[in-house]
N, C-alpha and C positions, 0 to 999 in steps of 0.2 A: 524538430523533431516540437521545439519550443513554439514554432508558426501553428503547430496544430492541436496546442495544449488546452486551449479552451475548448474548444469544439469536441478532444477525446473526452476530457471530463465531464462533460455535460451527455454525452452519448452512453459514457460508463456509469456515472450517477441515474441517468432515466432508466439504463438498462437494470441498475439493482433496484431499485424503489419499484419496478413494475413486477418484476421477480418476487419479492421478499416483502411478505408484509409484515414483518416486527421493524423493518427499517423508518415506519409511520412514526415509531415512539422517538427516533432519533431526528433531531432538525436536520434538515436537505443541507443547510450551511454547513452543518458537522461535518457530514459527508462527504461533501466536495471538499471542506479542506485536507480531510483526510486523503482524498483521492489526489488532489493536487503536489500534498505534500511528496507523495510516492511519484508520482510523475515529474517533480522537479527533482529528488535526490537521482531518478532514474536519467533524465536528461545529463546530470552531470557523470555519473556513472559511463558513460561512452565519450567524456570528455579528457581534459588533461588532468583533472583533479579524481579522475576514477579510483586511485588505490585510498585518495584521503578521506573518501565519501563513503568506502564501505563499511565504516562502523554506524555508520550513518542512517543508512541502507539496512543494516543488521537491526537498530534500535527499531527504526519505523514501523519494518516488517514484523516485528513482535509484539508491537503495540497495534498492530493491525488485527493480528489475530487473536490479542486479547480484545479489543474493540469489536470484534466478531462474535467473540463467545459473550459478549455484553449484548449482541443484538440479538442472540438468539439462532446463530446459524449451525450447524453442524460442519465439522472440520474440512469433509467435502467441499461445503459450500466455498467456504475461504478459501481454497484451493481453485475453485471454477471462477471467483472471483478475479484474482489475478492472472487466471488463463485468459479470462476475457479480455484483460489488460493487452497480453499478450498477443490476440487476434486483433484486435482496434490498433495496436501497431504495426502488423503485418499487414491492415490494409490503407492504412492512412499514411507510416511511412515507407512500406515497400516501394512506391512509384517515385519518390524521392532519392532511395538509394539506389537507382535503377541508374541515375546520373551521374556517379562516384565512379571511380577506377572499381573492377569488380572484387580486387584485393580488400580496398576499402571497405568498400560497401558488405564484402562477407566477415572482416574484422568486425565491423558495428553490430551487424543480427548476431556473431554467433557471442560478443560481451552481452548484448541484451538479452539474449534468451538465456546463458548462465546466469545473469544478475538477477533474472526473474524467477530461475529455478533454484536459487538459494534463497531466496523474498520467501516463496511458496515453503520451504523446509521451516524458515524460521518463523514464520505467521502460524504454521501448525504448532509447532513449539513453545508460542505466545499462547495460543486458545490453548491447547493443554493445559499449561501451566494456568491459567485462568479457571479454567475447568477445576484442576485440583486443588487448586487455594478455594474456589468455592464448598468443594466437600469436605475440604476440613474446617470449615468456617463454624460447622454446628454437625459434627458428627454426619456428614451427608445430608445435613438436608437445610437447604439456603438460609442464611439469614433474611430476616423481612428487610433490612435495610440492604441488600445485595442488590438493590435496582439499579439501573444507569445513574452513576454520576456524572453528568454533564460538565461541570466544575471539573470534576479531573480528567476526562478525555481533552478540555481543553488544555489543563495545564501541561498533560504530556505533549499536547500536540506544540506546545509554546518551546519546550523544551527542543524539540526534535527539531522544530525550525530554527530555534537560535544556535544549534549545532550544525545544521547547513549550511547557515549564513556566515558560520564563523569559517570554517570549510572555502565557502566562495569566494569569503573576503580577501583568502590569502593567495589568490590566483596570481 
């Protein structure tokens, strides 16, 4: 999976930017950083540290949902974006898995699928939490300063990357 990382992130980011006009408000490097982080965690989720990385995956997906709300997406679009990652994995990683023993390949596929399903559910929760927080800001009227805070996004990504590095360091 790691061998295909850069090509998959580029294809995923290209797909996102061409289908969502609001993505232009967010720098491309921020979107790619978020996607790369999700993909890196997903790689670890099928390795020996899969149990240790569960909390990091949960936190990253929740942030992705909040990030989607900040980008002005609907909940279904968040789901669709993560489902597109599943499609990319099937197309790019599927041929690699055919070289493995059938039982091993099936275990990886099922683990990836379960991890993505959990990620989708948590991303939708993060998205909903962000919307509810916006509604409570000023009696249902978004506050004028509720625009995208790029520093806040970067700070959260730094925290999640640090948590992933801490898990990976203990291999």
